N, C-alpha and C positions, 0 to 999 in steps of 0.2 A: 875486646879488652876483658879481662876477667878481675871482679874484686873480692875483695875477701878483707874480712875484719879480725882483727887480735884479739877485742874484748868483748866482755857481753854484752847483748844489750843495754844494760842498766850503764854499763861505763862509758857505753858512745854517747848516750843522746845526754847524759850528768857532764856538769860545766870540768873542765880538768885542773887536777889537783897540781901532781907535777907532768913533769916533761916524759912522756912513752909513746911508743910504738902502740898505735891503733888500727891501722891498717895498711894496705898494700893490693898491690892492682899489676899482675900480668901483661908487658904488651909489646909490640915489637921492637919496641924504643930496648926494652928493658924490663927491671923490677919496679919501681914506684912505691915508694913508700910516706905513708904521715905520721909526721909527730908530731902530739897536742901540747898547747903547754899553758899553764897560767899566761896571762900576758902582765908585761912589765911597768903598770902605770899604774896609777893608785886614781881613784879619784871613781866616775862615772864609769873606767872599763872595769874597776875590782866591782864595783857593784853590781852595774851588765854581766856580768862572767865573761869577758873579753879572754879572748885567748889568741896563740898567736901560735897559727899553725906555720908548718916546716913541712915542705917537700919535695924528698931526693929521687937522681933518676940514677937508680945502678949507683948510690953511694954518694952523687954532687950535690948537693945544695941547689936547684933551680928556681923556685919560689918559697919567698914568704907573706904569710899575710899575718898584718901585726894586729887589727883587733877583729879578727872574727869574732866566733860563738859558735857551742856547739853544735852540731850537725840537725836539723828540723826548723823549730817556728823560731829559734835564738837566732841562728841562722842567717833565715830570711828575713826577721828585722834587724839585723846588723847589716845584709845586701840590701835591704831597702834605700837605707841611711850613706852607702858608699863604703865598700871598706878597700882598705890602701896596704899596700903592699912595695914587693920586688921583687919583678921575675928577671933573675940573669944581669943581676945587678943594673936592673931600671928599676924606674917609678911603674908598678901599676894600679891599676884599678877594677874593683868587682862591682856591679853597682844590675838592679833586678828591681823590674817595673811589672804592677797586679794593671790587668785594666777588664772590661766586660767586652770587650771585643779582642777576638785572637792575634789582631797586629797590634794592639797597643801592649801585648806581654813577650817580656826578654828579660834576657839575663844578658848582662854585657861584662865580659872579659877583654878589659883594654890595657894594652902594654905599649912602650915606644914604637914595635918593632910592626903592632899591628893590631885588629882587633876581634874576636870571637865571640859573635853571637847565637845567644841559644834562641830558638824557637820553636812553637808546635806547629803542625803539619799533619795535615790528618790524623790518621795515631800514628803518630809520633812525635819525639823531640829531634830536632835536628839544631845541629855545628855551622854555623853560618862563616866562612872566609871572607875578608872586608872586601872583595869581587864579590860577592853571592852566593860562591860555590857550598857545597855543602861538604863539607869536611869529615863531619863523622852522625850519625845517626843511629839510636835508640826506638829499637821495638819488643815490644813485649817485656822489655828490663834488661834486655842485652844490647850492648852499645857494638855496633857491624861498619866496617869499612871505614877506618880512626886511620884518617894521613899520621903516618909515621914522621912528626913532625913534634916538635918539644914544645911549644907552646900549644896546641890543639890537645898533647895528651894531658901536659896541666891544665889546663881549664876544662875537660871531661874530668877529673880527678875531682877537681873543687867541687862543679858540678854531681855531679855524683855524691862524692862525700858529704857534701852538705843537704845534700836533699832540697836542693833549688827548685826541681821540678814545680816544687807549689806555686813557684811564680808562674809556671804556663799553663795552669789551669782554669780555668773557668771559677773568679769567684762566685757565679750563683748559683755553682753547686753545692756550698755549703746551705743553702736555701731548699735543698731538698729531700 
């Protein structure tokens, strides 16, 4: 998979002000694009800078995250509390966990049709199917062996664009 951003680094990290195209990825299934917009909710959502992320594959909407945040720290804070959305018309959740132990660190993309779990393995990040098979792997910043399935591609895109790899890093690294 090849990822590209369509905005400047500053615009990428800042909360979305209006709906617009932010990024795209080239996959075996076709082009995947990310549109971000300010969440259409008041109160906490507006205060915390919630965003609505819409991911489309070849022009067809496949995933909407209703309460995401801008990539990086803000997104990880939201995912730690669980982000809700819809994937191919069904409910989905995105959650992440930190832990000093590598076995306790993960990001989970759960839909009604299956779950993709991201974990750290040696010097790579892996996406696992519910049966435990590796469906995608990132080594040296490049994703390889991404299974050509819509849920796998969507999960990898959200993981990459959200900067969710921070969940897989040891929290002890910040003290070094």
